[in-house]
C-alpha positions in Angstrom: -45.8 -19.9 -17.6 -45.8 -19.9 -13.8 -43.8 -17.5 -12.0 -41.3 -20.1 -10.3 -39.8 -20.6 -13.7 -38.9 -17.1 -13.9 -37.2 -16.7 -10.4 -33.6 -16.8 -10.9 -31.5 -19.5 -9.3 -28.7 -18.9 -6.8 -25.9 -19.0 -9.4 -27.8 -16.5 -11.5 -28.2 -14.4 -8.2 -24.4 -14.6 -7.3 -22.8 -14.3 -10.8 -23.5 -10.5 -11.3 -21.5 -9.9 -8.1 -18.4 -11.2 -9.8 -19.0 -8.8 -12.6 -16.1 -6.4 -13.1 -13.6 -8.7 -11.2 -10.0 -8.2 -12.7 -9.3 -11.9 -14.2 -5.4 -11.2 -14.2 -5.5 -10.2 -10.6 -7.5 -13.3 -9.8 -5.1 -15.5 -11.7 -2.1 -13.9 -9.9 -3.8 -14.5 -6.5 -4.8 -18.1 -7.5 -1.0 -18.8 -8.5 0.6 -17.5 -5.4 -2.3 -19.3 -3.2 -1.4 -22.5 -4.8 2.2 -22.0 -4.2 1.5 -21.3 -0.6 -0.6 -24.3 -0.1 2.0 -26.6 -1.7 4.8 -25.1 0.4 2.6 -25.3 3.7 1.6 -29.1 3.0 5.2 -29.9 2.9 6.6 -27.6 5.8 3.7 -28.3 8.0 2.6 -32.0 7.5 3.7 -32.9 11.1 2.6 -29.6 12.6 -0.9 -30.9 13.4 -3.6 -29.3 11.4 -1.4 -26.4 10.0 -2.1 -27.2 6.4 -5.9 -27.3 6.9 -5.8 -24.3 9.0 -3.9 -22.4 6.3 -6.5 -23.5 3.7 -9.2 -22.4 6.0 -7.4 -19.0 6.5 -7.3 -18.5 2.7 -10.9 -19.2 2.2 -11.7 -16.6 4.9 -9.3 -14.1 3.1 -11.0 -14.9 -0.1 -14.5 -14.3 1.5 -13.1 -11.0 2.7 -11.7 -10.1 -0.6 -15.2 -10.9 -2.2 -17.1 -8.8 0.2 -14.8 -5.6 0.3 -14.7 -5.8 -3.6 -18.4 -4.9 -3.5 -18.0 -1.8 -1.8 -17.0 1.2 -4.2 -13.8 3.3 -3.3 -15.9 6.4 -2.6 -17.8 4.3 0.2 -14.5 3.0 1.5 -13.6 6.6 2.2 -16.5 6.7 4.8 -14.4 4.3 6.9 -11.1 5.8 6.8 -11.2 8.2 9.7 -13.3 5.8 12.0 -11.1 3.1 11.5 -7.9 5.0 11.9 -9.2 6.7 15.0 -10.2 3.3 16.7 -6.8 1.7 15.6 -4.8 4.5 17.2 -7.2 4.5 20.3 -6.5 0.8 20.7 -2.8 1.3 20.2 -2.9 3.7 23.4 -5.0 1.0 25.1 -2.2 -1.4 24.5 0.4 1.0 25.9 -1.7 1.7 29.1 -3.2 -1.9 29.8 -2.2 -4.3 27.2 -1.2 -7.9 27.5 2.6 -8.8 27.4 3.7 -12.1 25.8 7.4 -13.0 25.2 8.5 -9.5 26.3 6.4 -7.5 24.0 3.1 -5.7 24.9 1.0 -5.8 21.6 -2.3 -7.2 22.6 -5.3 -5.8 24.2 -8.7 -7.6 25.8 -11.8 -6.1 24.6 -13.9 -9.0 25.1 -11.6 -10.8 22.7 -7.8 -10.7 22.4 -6.7 -8.6 19.5 -3.6 -7.0 18.1 -4.5 -3.5 17.1 -1.3 -3.0 15.2 -2.7 -5.2 12.3 -5.6 -2.8 11.9 -3.2 0.0 11.1 -1.6 -1.9 8.2 -4.9 -1.0 6.3 -6.3 2.0 8.5 -3.0 4.1 7.9 -3.1 4.2 3.9 -6.8 4.4 4.1 -6.5 7.6 6.2 -3.8 9.0 4.3 -5.5 8.4 0.8 -8.6 10.3 2.3 -6.4 13.0 3.6 -4.9 13.7 0.2 -8.3 13.2 -1.6 -9.8 16.0 0.6 -6.8 18.3 -0.4 -6.5 17.2 -4.2 -7.0 20.8 -5.7 -4.2 22.4 -4.0 -1.7 20.2 -2.4 0.9 22.3 -0.3 4.0 21.3 1.7 1.9 21.7 4.9 -0.4 19.0 3.8 2.5 16.6 3.3 3.5 17.7 6.9 0.3 16.7 8.2 0.3 13.4 6.3 3.8 12.5 8.0 2.3 13.4 11.5 -0.7 11.2 10.7 1.6 8.3 9.8 4.1 8.7 12.8 1.5 8.7 15.5 0.6 5.0 14.9 4.3 4.1 14.0 5.7 5.5 17.3 3.1 3.6 19.3 3.6 0.5 17.4 7.6 0.9 17.9 7.0 1.5 21.7 5.4 -2.1 22.2 7.9 -3.0 20.7 7.2 -4.4 17.3 9.8 -3.3 14.6 8.4 -5.7 12.0 4.8 -4.1 12.0 6.0 -0.6 12.4 8.3 -1.1 9.3 5.2 -2.6 7.2 2.9 0.4 8.4 5.6 2.9 7.6 6.1 1.5 4.2 2.3 1.7 3.4 2.1 5.1 4.6 5.2 6.3 2.8 3.9 4.6 -0.5 0.8 6.9 -0.3 2.8 10.1 0.4 5.1 9.2 -2.5 2.4 8.7 -5.0 0.5 11.7 -3.7 3.2 13.7 -5.3 6.0 13.9 -2.8 8.9 15.7 -4.7 12.0 13.5 -5.6 14.1 16.3 -4.1 12.8 15.1 -0.7 13.0 11.4 -1.5 16.6 11.3 -2.9 18.5 12.7 0.2 17.0 10.3 2.9 17.7 7.4 0.6 21.3 8.3 0.1 21.7 9.0 3.8 20.4 5.5 4.6 22.7 3.8 1.9 25.9 5.8 3.5 24.6 4.8 7.0 24.4 1.1 6.1 27.7 1.3 4.6 29.2 3.0 7.7 27.6 0.3 10.0 29.1 -2.5 8.0 32.5 -1.0 7.8 32.6 -0.3 11.7 30.7 -3.6 12.6 33.7 -5.0 14.6 33.7 -2.5 17.2 30.0 -1.3 17.1 28.9 -4.8 18.0 31.2 -4.8 21.1 30.7 -1.4 22.4 27.0 -1.4 23.6 27.1 2.4 24.5 27.1 3.1 20.8 23.6 1.9 20.5 22.0 4.0 23.0 18.9 4.7 20.6 18.3 1.1 20.1 16.9 -1.6 22.4 19.2 -4.6 23.3 17.3 -6.9 21.2 17.5 -4.6 18.2 21.1 -4.1 18.4 21.5 -8.0 18.7 19.6 -8.3 15.5 21.7 -5.9 13.7 24.9 -7.5 14.9 23.6 -11.0 14.2 22.9 -9.9 10.6 26.4 -8.4 10.0 27.9 -11.6 11.3 25.6 -14.5 12.2 28.6 -16.7 13.1 29.2 -14.5 16.0 26.7 -17.0 17.9 26.1 -19.7 15.3 24.2 -21.9 17.9 22.2 -19.2 19.4 21.0 -15.9 17.9 22.6 -16.6 14.5 21.1 -20.1 14.2 18.1 -18.8 12.4 20.0 -17.1 9.5 22.6 -19.6 9.1 20.1 -22.4 8.8 18.0 -20.4 6.4 20.9 -19.6 4.3 22.0 -23.5 4.2 18.6 -24.4 3.3 18.2 -21.9 0.3 21.7 -22.9 -1.0 21.2 -26.6 -0.9 18.0 -26.4 -3.0 20.3 -25.5 -6.0 18.5 -25.0 -9.4 15.9 -27.5 -9.4 15.5 -28.2 -5.4 15.6 -31.5 -3.7 11.9 -32.2 -4.5 8.5 -32.0 -2.7 8.7 -33.3 0.7 12.3 -34.0 0.3 14.2 -31.2 2.1 16.3 -32.4 4.9 17.0 -29.1 6.5 13.1 -28.8 6.7 12.0 -32.2 7.8 15.1 -32.8 10.1 13.9 -29.6 11.9 17.0 -27.6 11.5 14.8 -24.6 10.2 13.2 -22.8 13.0 9.7 -21.5 12.5 9.5 -23.2 9.1 5.9 -22.8 8.9 5.8 -19.1 9.6 8.6 -16.4 9.2 11.2 -19.1 7.7 8.9 -20.8 5.4 10.7 -19.4 2.3 13.8 -21.4 3.3 11.9 -24.6 3.4 10.2 -23.8 0.1 13.7 -22.8 -1.5 15.2 -26.1 -0.4 12.6 -28.2 -1.9 11.8 -26.2 -5.2 15.2 -24.5 -5.7 15.9 -21.6 -8.0 13.1 -22.5 -10.6 10.6 -22.4 -7.6 11.9 -19.2 -6.4 11.6 -17.5 -9.8 8.0 -18.8 -9.9 7.2 -17.3 -6.4 9.2 -14.0 -7.0 7.8 -13.6 -10.3 4.3 -14.0 -8.9 4.8 -11.2 -6.6 6.4 -8.7 -9.2 3.5 -9.5 -11.4 1.1 -8.9 -8.6 2.7 -5.4 -7.8 2.8 -4.6 -11.4 -1.0 -5.3 -11.7 -1.7 -3.4 -8.6 0.1 -0.3 -9.8 -1.5 -0.6 -13.2 -4.8 -0.6 -11.7 -3.8 2.3 -9.6 -2.9 4.5 -12.5 -6.0 3.9 -14.2 -8.3 4.6 -11.3 -10.8 7.3 -11.5 -10.1 9.2 -8.2 -7.1 10.2 -6.4 -8.2 8.3 -3.4 -8.6 5.1 -5.3 -5.2 5.5 -7.2 -3.6 6.0 -3.7 -5.0 3.0 -2.3 -4.3 0.7 -5.1 -0.8 1.7 -5.4 -0.4 1.5 -1.5 -1.8 -2.2 -1.7 0.8 -3.0 -4.4 3.6 -1.8 -2.3 2.4 -3.6 0.9 2.9 -6.9 -1.0 6.2 -5.7 -2.2 7.5 -4.8 1.2 6.2 -8.0 2.8 7.9 -10.1 0.2 11.0 -8.3 0.2 11.5 -8.0 3.9 10.7 -11.6 4.4 12.9 -13.0 1.7 15.6 -10.7 2.7 15.7 -11.7 6.4 15.5 -15.3 5.5 18.5 -15.0 3.1 20.6 -13.0 5.5 20.5 -9.4 3.9 18.0 -8.0 6.3 17.5 -8.4 10.1 15.1 -11.0 11.5 11.9 -8.9 12.3 9.0 -11.4 12.1 7.4 -10.4 8.8 5.4 -13.1 7.2 5.4 -14.1 3.4 2.1 -13.6 2.1 0.1 -16.5 0.9 2.8 -18.7 2.1 3.4 -18.1 5.9 1.1 -19.6 8.5 -1.0 -17.1 10.4 -4.6 -16.3 10.4 -4.4 -12.6 11.4 -1.9 -11.8 8.6 -3.8 -13.5 6.0 -7.2 -11.7 7.0 -5.2 -8.4 6.6 -3.9 -9.3 3.2 -7.5 -10.5 2.1 -8.8 -7.1 3.2 -6.0 -5.3 1.3 -6.7 -7.4 -1.9 -10.4 -6.6 -1.6 -9.6 -2.9 -1.6 -7.6 -3.5 -4.7 -10.3 -5.4 -6.3 -12.8 -2.8 -5.5 -10.8 -0.2 -7.5 -10.3 -2.6 -10.3 -14.0 -3.4 -10.3 -15.3 0.2 -10.1 -13.0 1.2 -13.1 -14.0 -1.9 -15.2 -17.7 -1.4 -14.5 -17.4 2.4 -15.4 -16.0 1.5 -18.6 -18.6 -1.1 -19.5 -21.6 1.4 -18.9 -23.1 2.3 -22.3 -22.4 5.7 -23.5 -25.4 7.7 -24.2 -25.5 10.3 -26.9 -27.9 13.0 -27.9 
């Protein structure tokens, strides 16, 4: 028989690369991606090529997921320190000579214009997971203090830009790593209770706090306006409160079953601002109602559950922390976006994963899912290895 008949075809070469992929995770990603494409087709049908671009961004993210999934977790550790260092250096570059758009200095030109804060969404949890892995055998209070310093440096630089939304996402990812590394509940509960009390006090005293600007000396004017608008959007219904009011109207008008695909009046009469980006959840809710929302929220909850389950079974501390951090990243994205559109959180410009239009955010999420799949794949391949006995 000639040698050419023994040569594997391209399918036979590629198929082993998918070996070990987590089928449940793939199913959930496909579920959420399908909802995202459906929502974007309706919300962005008159926005030029947004639906096509959204699909292209998803394919790019899927390609990144596939590539990163081929890299074992112990090799991902090798890029933690360089990626974090480069990310922080670029944030300093933004502070010194960054590009300003719409009043925010968030971009830097290094041959191409990039937003370095996006890098830190992955770099920070990678760095903190590496930090704790190196100290796995004897974690001390000083190690947790060092982790907080590593987290606060990029967060402070991002807040300075200012970019409250991204800083919250980076902070949440970092805190997730620190918590899952073994931070005591005694240190977690007091600040949570303090935050709850603070929010209650803020709501109680809203009437005079939003009049007396001197009470907000620790916040920028735009941040104070966001909080006051959240507490009472009717204070400026045709201005700063317009986004929240229209979002709540769209969500409420969807009812249980929704108005139907492509039939949302708030959406297609252009009452919803940014209906393909930050407020796409309002457009989706109007057309698919409570049932559609349950399908979307259920998908996110199952994705978070699967990520945590993968993390719990991971073979190393680094892999466990990264998997759990990725799961909490998706929880934070979804919770903050849905919360701000629903009027229970300030509008901070956080996209809804898989659904909101945006190439940079989609690429970041593709990388995060690639890390999660890498952890799942290494675990499944290890379990599939034959056990040798003497």
